[in-house]
N, C-alpha and C positions, 0 to 999 in steps of 0.2 A: 356473252360476247364482250370483248375488250378491244382497246386500241382502235375505236371507231373513228374514221375519217371520211368526210364526204368525198365522192369522186364523181366524175361526169360519166355519162353512159358511153361516151366516145372512148374513154380510157378502157372500159370493160370490153367494148367492141374490138379495140386494138389488141387487147390481151387474147381474146378468143381467136382473132385472125392469126396471131403469133403462134398459138397452139395447133393451128391447121386442122381443127375439127371439121368433120363433114356436115355438120348441122348448124352452121353459122346463121343462116336465115331464120331457122326455127328458133334458135336461142334469142336472137335480137327481137323477133316478133313478140316473144313472150316478155322479155325484159322491158320493152317499150310500154307495156301496159302499167308500169310502176312509175311513180313520181319521184321517188327517193333512191339514190344509189350511194353506196359507201363501201369502204374497205373495212373489214373486221378481222379480228383474231378469234378463232373458235376455241372454246374450252373442249376437253376431251369428250364430255357427255353431250355437248352440242354437236360435235363432229359425228359421233355415233348415233345421234338422234335424227340426223338428216333423213328426209324422206327420199327414198330410192325411186327410180323411174318404174313405170309399169307399161310393159308392152309384150307382145307375143314372144319376142326373142328371150326374155328373161323371166317368163312366167313360172319356170321351175324354181327359181330362187326368190322370186317376188310374186307369189300366188295372189290372184285376185281376192280381195277381202281379207287377207292376212296382214300381219304386221309388216310394214315396208320401211321400217327404219333401217338405217345402214348396218346397225349391229345385228338385227334379225336376219337381214339378207346375207351378211357375211357368215353367220352361224349356219344358215341353210347351205351356202356354198361349201362350207367345211364338211358338213355331214354328207353331202352328195359327192365328195371327193374331187371338187374343183372340175366340174364336167365342161365339155365343149358344148355350149348351148347352141351357137350359130358360128359362122365364120367370124363375125364381129365380136362374139362373146366367148372366146376360148379362155376360161377362167384359169386353167393350169398354166397356160402360156403367159397370161397377164401376171399371175403370181410369180412366175419364174423371172420375168423381166423386173418385177419390183424387188425380189430377193437380190438379183444382180445389182440393182441400183443401191440397195441397202449395204451390200458388200463394198461398194466403191465410195459411198458417202454415208455420213451418219444421219442425214436428214432426208427422208423419203417424202416429207410433207412440203417440199419446196414450192412447186407451182400452186398458184392460187386457184381455188375452186370457184365456181359461179353458183350462187344460191339465190333463191328468191322466196318471197312469202308463199307459203302453200295456199293454193286456191283450187276451186273446181272439184272439191271432194278430197283433195290431197290432205287438207287440214285435219282430216279424221286420223291420219297417221303421224302427224307431227307438224310443227310450226314453220319449218324451213325446207323447201324442196331443193334437191340437188340438181341444178339446171344443167351444169357442165362439169365434167371431171369424174363421172360415175365409175369408169374403169379404174382410174387411179385410187379413188376413194375406197372402192371395194377391196382392191388389193391391200391398201394400208390398213383398213379395218380388219381384214382377215389376218394379216401379220400381227396386229395388236392382240387379237383374240387368241392367236396361237402362241402368244408370248414370245414372238421372234422380234418384235419392234416395240419401242416405247413411244408413246404419243409425244409429238413435239408440236410446237405452235403451228397451227394451220391457218393460213390467211385465206380469206374468201371475199370476193366481190359479192355484195348483197344488195338486192333490189326489193323495195317494198313500197306499199301504198302510204299515203299520208294518214290513213285511218289506223295504221299499225302503231298505236301510241299508248298501250296499256301498261307499260312498265319501263323503267330506266335501265340502262346498262349498269350491271352490278359493280364492276371493278375496272381497274385500268385507267388509262389516260384517255378520256373522251376527247375527241377533236373539238376545235373551236368553231366548226362549221354549223350548218343547218341543224337546229334542234331536232327536227323530225328524223334525221339520220342517227341521232344519238339515242333514240327511244325505240323500244321494241317490246315484243311479248317476252315475259320472263317465265320459262317453263318451270322454275323452282319456286314460284310464289308470286 
């Protein structure tokens, strides 16, 4: 993670409201569990390593007990032919919209994702859970794996606990704010 800057939970809440997701209360309930909130820039391997959600709607692309990283879920979606899982998870339609966006703008990674420290068993699959932006992130990862899009800087709002202090941000210009927000797990060492 690079370009780490502390932010308030209110900024993240306003971002989520602007996106008009239907799960705002659930998102905020989860994010309030964490003491530290920041804005980060994700490296490509960090983006592809985000832990994807697990529920009955997406079990075909995120089977229980299997790899739930964004890269693994995108590979499954590709191998299944981008199926319509539910009304909310029409992968082909979602991918079509992202291809359309790619045709009109060079950066499909524009809107910030919301991620948080993986907890409650999710840490088995990775360090950071994709809290909000799963549809967009899956479409972007799919286009990357299909070699239809190049990774560009993905901004994410990140929430973590104070105990998440086992490594420093490797590169970039860390912000001058709270040291806890500039420290995190380092998956590469």
